[in-house]
ROMAR-114899 format. One record per residue (C-alpha): x, y, z; residue number from 1. Coordinates in steps of 0.1 Angstrom, whole numbers, plus 5000, padded with zeros to 4 digits. Layout:
residues N
x	y	z	i
X	Y	Z	NUM;
...
***
This chain:
residues 42
x	y	z	i
5118	5074	5002	1;
5097	5091	4977	2;
5078	5067	4960	3;
5059	5077	4925	4;
5024	5064	4917	5;
5003	5073	4883	6;
4967	5090	4895	7;
4950	5058	4886	8;
4968	5038	4910	9;
4968	5066	4934	10;
4933	5059	4936	11;
4934	5017	4936	12;
4958	5025	4970	13;
4933	5050	4984	14;
4902	5021	4976	15;
4929	4992	4997	16;
4937	5014	5025	17;
4893	5019	5029	18;
4891	4990	5027	19;
4914	4976	5050	20;
4909	5003	5079	21;
4932	5023	5071	22;
4939	5057	5074	23;
4957	5063	5044	24;
4979	5054	5013	25;
5007	5053	5033	26;
4994	5026	5055	27;
4985	5014	5027	28;
5017	5008	5015	29;
5037	5000	5046	30;
5016	4968	5045	31;
5016	4955	5011	32;
5055	4959	5016	33;
5051	4939	5045	34;
5031	4913	5032	35;
5063	4912	5001	36;
5086	4910	5027	37;
5072	4886	5049	38;
5066	4861	5021	39;
5103	4861	5004	40;
5115	4859	5041	41;
5112	4816	5034	42;
***
């Protein structure tokens, strides 16, 4: 599914990915979504 971000949001995602040892922003997006979904399962 395509997702659009502003240039500033892309920089934040890149920074998040680097801090968490991820190779690209796609991994960061997947990780963040898992955190959100995981918290809402209760």
